[in-house]
C-alpha positions in Angstrom: -6.5 -5.4 -33.8 -5.6 -7.1 -37.1 -7.7 -8.9 -39.6 -8.1 -12.6 -39.3 -7.4 -14.6 -42.4 -8.5 -18.2 -42.7 -6.1 -20.5 -44.5 -7.8 -23.7 -45.6 -6.4 -27.2 -46.3 -8.4 -29.7 -48.4 -7.8 -33.1 -49.8 -9.0 -33.9 -53.3 -9.2 -37.4 -54.9 -8.9 -37.1 -58.7 -9.1 -39.9 -61.3 -10.5 -38.4 -64.6 -8.3 -37.9 -67.6 -7.8 -34.2 -68.6 -8.4 -31.0 -66.7 -10.3 -31.5 -63.4 -11.7 -28.4 -61.8 -11.0 -28.5 -58.0 -11.9 -25.0 -56.7 -13.7 -22.0 -58.1 -13.7 -18.6 -56.4 -17.0 -16.7 -55.8 -17.9 -14.3 -58.5 -15.2 -11.6 -58.9 -13.1 -13.5 -56.3 -9.5 -14.7 -56.3 -7.8 -17.8 -54.9 -4.4 -17.7 -53.2 -2.5 -21.1 -53.2 0.3 -21.8 -50.7 1.1 -25.5 -51.0 0.2 -28.5 -53.1 1.3 -32.1 -52.5 0.5 -34.9 -54.9 0.3 -38.5 -53.8 0.3 -41.2 -56.5 -1.3 -44.7 -56.2 0.1 -46.1 -59.4 2.8 -45.2 -61.9 1.6 -42.6 -64.4 3.0 -42.1 -67.9 3.0 -38.4 -68.8 2.8 -35.2 -66.9 0.5 -34.3 -64.0 0.0 -30.5 -64.0 -1.5 -28.1 -61.5 -3.1 -25.0 -63.1 -4.4 -21.8 -61.7 -6.6 -20.4 -64.5 -4.5 -21.0 -67.7 -1.2 -20.8 -65.9 0.8 -23.9 -65.1 2.1 -23.5 -61.5 3.4 -27.0 -60.8 3.8 -30.4 -62.3 5.6 -33.7 -62.3 6.6 -35.9 -65.3 6.0 -39.7 -65.0 5.2 -39.8 -61.2 5.8 -43.2 -59.6 3.5 -45.3 -57.3 3.7 -44.6 -53.6 5.6 -41.3 -53.9 4.6 -37.8 -52.9 5.5 -34.8 -55.0 5.6 -31.2 -53.9 3.9 -29.3 -56.8 3.8 -25.9 -55.0 5.5 -24.4 -52.0 5.2 -20.7 -52.4 2.4 -18.2 -52.8 0.6 -18.2 -56.2 -2.5 -16.1 -56.8 -4.8 -16.2 -59.8 -6.6 -13.6 -61.7 -10.1 -12.7 -60.8 -12.4 -15.7 -61.3 -9.5 -18.2 -62.0 -10.2 -21.7 -61.0 -7.8 -24.4 -59.8 -7.3 -27.4 -62.1 -5.4 -30.7 -61.9 -4.6 -32.2 -65.3 -4.2 -36.0 -65.4 -2.8 -37.8 -68.5 -4.5 -41.1 -67.5 -7.3 -42.5 -65.4 -5.1 -43.3 -62.4 -6.5 -41.9 -59.1 -4.3 -39.4 -57.3 -4.7 -37.4 -54.1 -3.9 -33.7 -54.0 -3.5 -31.9 -50.6 -4.0 -28.2 -51.2 -3.5 -25.3 -48.8 -5.2 -22.0 -49.9 -7.3 -19.0 -49.0 -10.1 -17.4 -50.9 -13.8 -18.0 -51.4 -14.3 -21.3 -53.1 -17.9 -22.1 -53.8 -17.6 -25.1 -56.0 -15.7 -28.3 -55.5 -15.6 -30.7 -58.5 -14.0 -34.1 -58.3 
């Protein structure tokens, strides 16, 4: 019999300028990201960026109100202890739907 792997899906509401830490793996753990969809409530001037550790893995420049943007649709995995961040250039609140596996122990919004 094979190993069961749990894939998780979580919604984050983010509204703070700068890097916002969303998920952190357990000590010496690793996160695997599969899909990330960004929903925007108001026009944003600048680039919204999804990061895994220090690596940019998705982004959108000047997203428009009411639209959804696919930031990631393929497997990305971080280095040991890499957290997931969403960078916002302004204080506009956005929603990020993230599909992943790993061992997150901290959710910061």
